[in-house]
C-alpha positions in Angstrom: 0.0 0.0 0.0 2.8 2.4 0.9 4.4 1.7 -2.5 1.2 2.7 -4.2 1.0 5.9 -2.3 4.5 6.7 -3.1 3.9 6.1 -6.7 0.8 8.3 -6.7 2.8 11.1 -5.0 5.6 10.9 -7.5 3.1 11.0 -10.4 1.2 14.0 -8.9 4.5 15.9 -8.4 5.0 15.7 -12.2 1.8 17.5 -12.9 1.8 21.3 -13.3 0.7 23.2 -10.3 -2.7 24.8 -10.4 -3.3 28.3 -9.2 -6.3 30.6 -9.0 -5.2 32.1 -12.3 -5.1 28.6 -14.0 -8.6 27.9 -12.7 -9.9 31.2 -14.0 -8.4 30.5 -17.4 -10.0 27.1 -17.5 -13.4 28.6 -16.6 -13.1 31.3 -19.3 -12.0 28.9 -22.0 -14.9 26.5 -21.0 -17.4 29.4 -21.3 -16.0 30.5 -24.7 -16.0 26.9 -26.1 -19.6 26.5 -24.8 -20.8 29.7 -26.4 -19.1 28.8 -29.7 -20.8 25.4 -29.8 -24.1 27.0 -29.0 -23.6 29.5 -31.8 -22.7 26.8 -34.2 -25.8 24.7 -33.3 -28.2 27.6 -33.5 -27.0 28.9 -36.9 -26.3 27.7 -40.4 -22.7 27.2 -39.3 -23.6 23.6 -38.2 -24.6 22.6 -41.7 -21.5 24.3 -43.2 -19.2 22.7 -40.7 -20.6 19.2 -41.6 -19.5 19.9 -45.2 -16.1 21.0 -44.0 -15.9 17.8 -42.0 -16.5 15.8 -45.1 -13.6 17.6 -46.8 -11.3 16.9 -43.8 -12.2 13.2 -43.9 -11.6 13.1 -47.7 -8.2 14.7 -47.1 -7.3 12.1 -44.4 -8.4 9.3 -46.8 -6.2 10.8 -49.6 -3.2 10.9 -47.1 -3.8 7.2 -46.1 -4.1 6.1 -49.8 -1.1 8.3 -50.9 -3.1 10.2 -53.4 -0.4 12.7 -54.0 -2.0 14.8 -56.7 -5.2 15.4 -54.7 -3.1 16.2 -51.6 -1.1 18.7 -53.6 -4.3 20.4 -54.9 -5.7 20.5 -51.3 -2.4 22.0 -50.0 -2.4 24.7 -52.6 -6.0 25.5 -52.1 -5.8 25.7 -48.3 -4.2 29.2 -48.5 -7.6 30.7 -49.4 -9.7 28.7 -47.0 -9.6 31.4 -44.3 -10.9 34.0 -46.8 -13.6 31.6 -48.1 -14.7 30.8 -44.5 -15.0 34.5 -43.6 -17.1 35.1 -46.7 -19.4 32.1 -46.1 -19.8 32.8 -42.4 -20.2 36.6 -42.7 -23.9 36.7 -41.6 -23.2 34.4 -38.7 -20.1 36.3 -37.6 -21.9 39.6 -37.7 -24.8 38.3 -35.7 -22.3 36.8 -33.1 -20.5 40.1 -32.7 -23.9 41.9 -32.3 -24.9 39.5 -29.6 -21.5 39.9 -27.9 -22.3 43.6 -27.6 -25.8 43.0 -26.3 -26.7 44.8 -23.2 -27.6 41.6 -21.3 -23.9 40.8 -20.7 -23.4 44.2 -18.9 -26.6 43.6 -17.0 -25.1 40.4 -15.6 -22.1 42.2 -14.1 -24.1 44.9 -12.5 -23.7 47.9 -14.8 -27.4 48.6 -14.6 -29.9 50.5 -12.5 -33.7 50.4 -12.5 -35.5 52.4 -15.2 -38.6 54.4 -14.2 -41.3 56.0 -16.3 -39.7 59.4 -15.7 -36.5 58.1 -17.5 -38.0 58.0 -21.0 -39.9 54.9 -20.1 -43.3 54.0 -21.3 -46.4 54.8 -19.2 -49.2 52.3 -18.7 -51.5 54.6 -20.7 -49.1 54.5 -23.6 -49.0 50.7 -23.5 -52.8 50.7 -23.4 -53.0 53.0 -26.4 -50.7 50.6 -28.4 -52.8 47.6 -27.4 -56.0 49.3 -28.3 -54.6 50.3 -31.8 -53.1 46.8 -32.4 -56.3 44.9 -31.8 -58.5 47.5 -33.6 -56.3 46.9 -36.7 -56.4 43.1 -36.1 -60.2 43.1 -36.3 -60.2 44.6 -39.8 -57.0 42.8 -40.9 -54.9 45.9 -41.3 -51.2 45.0 -41.5 -49.0 46.7 -39.0 -45.4 46.6 -37.7 -44.5 48.4 -34.5 -41.1 48.4 -32.9 -40.6 49.4 -29.3 -37.1 50.6 -28.3 -35.6 49.3 -25.1 -32.0 49.6 -24.0 -30.4 49.7 -27.5 -30.9 52.9 -29.4 -32.5 52.4 -32.9 -31.2 55.5 -34.5 -29.9 53.7 -37.6 -33.4 52.3 -38.3 -35.1 55.6 -37.5 -33.0 57.2 -40.3 -34.6 54.9 -42.9 -38.1 56.3 -42.2 -40.0 59.5 -42.0 -39.6 61.4 -38.7 -42.9 61.7 -36.8 -41.9 62.8 -33.2 -45.5 62.5 -32.1 -47.2 61.4 -28.9 -48.3 57.7 -29.0 -52.1 57.4 -29.4 -54.3 54.6 -30.8 -55.8 57.0 -33.4 -52.4 58.1 -34.7 -51.1 54.5 -35.0 -54.3 53.4 -36.8 -54.0 56.3 -39.3 -50.4 55.5 -40.0 -51.2 51.9 -41.0 -54.4 52.7 -42.9 -54.2 51.0 -46.3 -53.2 53.1 -49.3 -51.8 55.9 -47.2 -48.2 57.2 -47.6 -47.0 56.0 -44.2 -48.6 52.5 -44.0 -45.7 50.6 -45.6 -42.8 49.8 -43.3 -42.4 49.9 -39.5 -43.2 52.4 -36.8 -40.5 52.9 -34.1 -41.5 54.0 -30.6 -39.3 55.3 -27.9 -40.9 55.7 -24.5 -44.2 57.6 -25.1 -43.2 59.0 -28.5 -43.5 57.7 -32.1 -40.1 58.5 -33.6 -40.6 57.6 -37.2 -42.8 55.6 -39.6 -42.1 53.7 -42.9 -38.8 52.4 -41.4 -36.9 49.5 -43.0 -36.0 46.5 -40.8 -33.5 43.7 -41.4 -35.1 40.4 -42.5 -34.4 37.3 -40.6 -32.4 34.6 -42.5 -33.7 31.8 -40.1 -34.6 28.9 -42.4 -36.8 27.3 -39.7 -39.4 30.1 -40.0 -42.7 28.9 -41.3 -43.3 29.5 -45.0 -46.8 30.9 -44.1 -45.2 33.9 -42.5 -44.8 37.0 -44.7 -42.3 39.8 -44.9 -43.6 41.6 -41.8 -43.0 38.6 -39.6 -39.5 38.0 -41.0 -38.7 41.7 -40.4 -40.0 41.5 -36.9 -37.8 38.4 -36.2 -34.8 40.0 -37.9 -35.2 43.1 -35.7 -35.4 41.0 -32.5 -32.3 39.1 -33.5 -30.1 42.1 -33.8 -31.6 44.4 -31.1 -33.3 44.0 -27.7 -36.4 45.7 -29.0 -40.0 44.4 -28.9 -41.8 44.2 -32.2 -45.5 43.8 -32.6 -46.9 42.4 -35.9 -50.5 42.4 -37.2 -51.0 40.0 -40.0 -52.8 41.4 -43.0 -54.0 37.9 -44.1 -55.2 36.5 -40.8 -55.5 39.4 -38.4 -53.4 37.6 -35.8 -51.2 39.6 -33.5 -47.7 38.3 -32.8 -44.8 39.6 -30.7 -41.1 39.1 -31.7 -38.5 39.3 -28.8 -35.0 37.9 -28.6 -35.3 36.0 -31.8 -38.6 34.3 -30.9 -42.1 34.9 -32.4 -45.2 34.2 -30.3 -48.9 34.8 -31.0 -50.8 37.0 -28.6 -54.4 35.9 -28.3 -56.0 38.9 -26.7 -55.6 42.5 -25.5 -54.8 41.5 -21.9 -51.9 39.3 -23.1 -50.3 42.1 -25.1 -50.9 44.7 -22.4 -49.1 42.4 -19.9 -46.2 41.9 -22.2 -45.7 45.6 -22.7 -45.9 46.4 -19.0 -43.6 43.6 -17.9 -41.0 43.9 -20.5 -40.8 47.7 -20.9 -41.7 49.4 -17.6 -39.7 46.9 -15.5 -36.7 46.3 -17.6 -33.3 47.7 -16.7 -31.1 50.2 -18.5 -27.4 50.9 -18.1 -26.0 54.4 -17.4 -24.2 54.1 -20.8 -27.4 53.2 -22.5 -29.2 56.3 -21.1 -26.3 58.5 -22.1 -26.3 57.1 -25.6 -30.1 57.6 -25.9 -29.9 61.2 -24.8 -27.2 61.8 -27.4 -28.8 60.0 -30.3 -32.2 61.6 -29.5 -30.6 65.1 -29.6 -28.9 64.2 -32.8 -32.2 63.1 -34.4 -33.8 66.4 -33.4 -30.8 68.4 -34.8 -30.9 66.4 -38.1 -34.6 67.1 -38.4 -34.0 70.9 -37.9 -31.3 70.8 -40.5 -33.6 69.2 -43.0 -36.3 71.8 -42.3 
């Protein structure tokens, strides 16, 4: 028994010593590897990587069978593989970087403070006006797309539309989306209790798992929820159904109480960082200045 213990001690002594720094590095690497695997599984990268795996296996087979000509071609072509991969994975890489800069990572380490209705938040009456307008349009199957800004400023999307800068009301929203009117096509963007702009263009989702029955409005709502932390409400022109897109997921809202609850819970009670507030104040002022310059 003593010989066994001595052997174990001598074996352990050969292993590198672990310190708090080593453990921290292992934890960080584990998290990074996990996030990369999750990103691969949740995107088209998984299908593309399976194709790359086939090429790797073919290369290994060529090496075993001494297929020198094929190996030479693979070796010469490998110099452009990195460039090809960047081009192929460009949408996924962009989305990953956008998610990396998402506010939720700062929230987890405490760079946030509670947001109140006085801090450019949405009042319950405003949420009620949005709900009223949405279901009024749903009854007559008037298509609508309403984006509600949260922590991330949506200035780049506001620029694509026509500036409104009007108080949110059910009547104004209904008039904007009335068929055959100049402002009905595109999205409305709301910040707090104010409609910033209408006819805004939104990015379309490239998620291949989306039902083919969903139209451009639903793809735009999902695309917006994938690249920002905003809440997007969609009214289907074909069915009159109301859906909400948030964090890359689309869910149907059956009634007014359901939508009102979503708006109150996810807008009035969410948190905002000091940096987010500073950026919003700055971008909001820039939008006003740009509008004055156009006038």
